[in-house]
C-alpha positions in Angstrom: 110.3 60.4 112.3 110.6 62.2 115.6 109.7 61.1 119.0 107.5 63.1 121.3 109.7 64.7 124.1 106.9 63.9 126.6 107.2 60.2 126.0 109.5 58.3 128.2 112.6 56.9 126.6 113.7 53.3 126.8 113.6 52.1 130.4 117.0 51.0 131.7 116.8 48.5 134.5 120.0 48.2 136.5 120.6 45.0 138.4 122.3 45.4 141.8 126.0 45.1 141.8 127.4 41.9 143.3 129.9 42.7 146.0 132.6 40.0 146.3 135.4 39.6 148.8 138.1 37.3 147.5 140.7 35.7 149.7 143.2 35.1 146.8 146.9 35.9 147.0 148.1 34.7 143.6 148.4 37.7 141.3 147.5 35.7 138.2 144.3 34.4 139.8 143.5 38.0 140.9 143.9 39.2 137.4 141.6 36.5 136.0 138.9 37.1 138.7 139.1 40.8 138.3 138.7 40.7 134.5 135.7 38.5 134.8 134.2 40.6 137.6 134.6 43.7 135.5 132.9 42.0 132.5 129.8 41.1 134.5 129.7 44.3 136.6 130.7 42.8 139.9 132.8 44.6 142.5 135.7 42.6 144.0 137.8 43.4 147.0 140.9 41.2 147.2 142.7 40.2 150.4 145.8 38.0 150.7 145.4 36.7 154.2 142.5 35.4 156.3 143.2 38.1 159.0 142.4 40.8 156.4 138.9 39.5 155.7 136.1 42.0 156.3 132.8 40.5 155.0 130.8 43.7 155.6 128.4 44.1 152.6 129.7 41.0 150.8 127.2 39.1 148.7 129.8 36.4 148.0 133.1 35.3 149.3 135.6 33.6 147.0 138.4 31.6 148.8 141.5 30.0 147.4 141.6 26.9 149.5 145.3 26.5 148.9 146.1 29.4 151.3 147.2 28.7 154.8 144.3 29.4 157.2 141.6 29.4 154.5 139.6 26.5 155.9 139.7 28.0 159.4 138.5 31.3 158.0 135.5 29.7 156.3 134.4 28.0 159.5 134.4 31.4 161.2 132.1 33.0 158.7 128.6 33.9 159.9 125.8 31.4 159.0 124.3 32.1 155.6 127.5 33.5 154.1 127.7 32.5 150.4 131.2 31.0 149.9 132.8 29.5 146.8 136.1 27.8 147.4 138.5 26.5 144.8 141.7 24.4 144.9 143.7 21.7 143.2 141.5 18.8 142.1 144.1 16.4 143.5 143.7 17.8 147.0 140.4 16.0 147.8 141.0 16.2 151.6 141.2 20.0 151.5 138.2 20.2 149.2 136.1 18.0 151.5 137.3 20.0 154.5 136.2 23.2 152.9 132.8 21.7 152.2 132.5 20.6 155.8 133.7 24.0 157.1 130.7 25.7 155.4 131.6 26.4 151.7 128.4 26.9 149.8 130.2 25.5 146.7 133.6 23.8 146.3 135.3 23.5 142.9 138.5 22.4 141.4 140.6 25.3 140.1 139.8 24.6 136.4 136.0 24.2 137.1 136.1 27.4 139.2 137.6 29.5 136.4 135.4 28.0 133.7 132.3 28.7 135.7 133.4 32.1 137.1 131.3 34.3 134.8 128.2 32.4 135.9 129.2 32.5 139.6 129.9 36.2 139.6 126.9 37.0 137.3 124.3 35.1 139.3 125.7 34.0 142.6 127.4 30.8 143.8 124.6 28.4 142.9 123.8 25.0 144.5 125.3 23.8 147.7 125.0 20.2 146.8 128.4 19.9 145.1 130.4 16.8 145.8 134.0 18.1 146.1 135.4 14.7 145.2 133.9 14.9 141.7 134.9 18.5 140.9 137.0 18.7 137.8 
C-alpha cells in the first residue's frame, strides 16, 4: 500500500517550550531539575544568587527558598510572575514568608521534586497551597 504524495502526512503539533529561570545553587538539585526539564521539553536557565536573576522571557521561576536573599528576590518580582518555591518542610516560617512574598506555589522539597514533571510540563498550578501542610 502506498500513500499519495499529494496527501499531507501526519500533522505534528508542537507545544510551546516552557522557559524556566531557576534560582538554585545546589548542584544535585540542578541536576534533578535539569533532567526533568529535558524530559518534558522545558528550557531552564540556572542562577546561583538572586542578583543574577533575569526574568526576561520566563514563563516560570523556580526558587530554592533555603538560599539567602530568596524571599527578598520573590517580593521584587513583577506582579503576575509564576513562582514555585521549595524548601525544607520543617522551616514553616520560611515557607509562609515565601507565600506572603508572592510565591504562586510553595512546596516542601520532597513534594517539589515528586511534582516537578507536572510543574514543568503544565505550569505551577494553583496558588491556594497552604505552605504549612506541604510534605
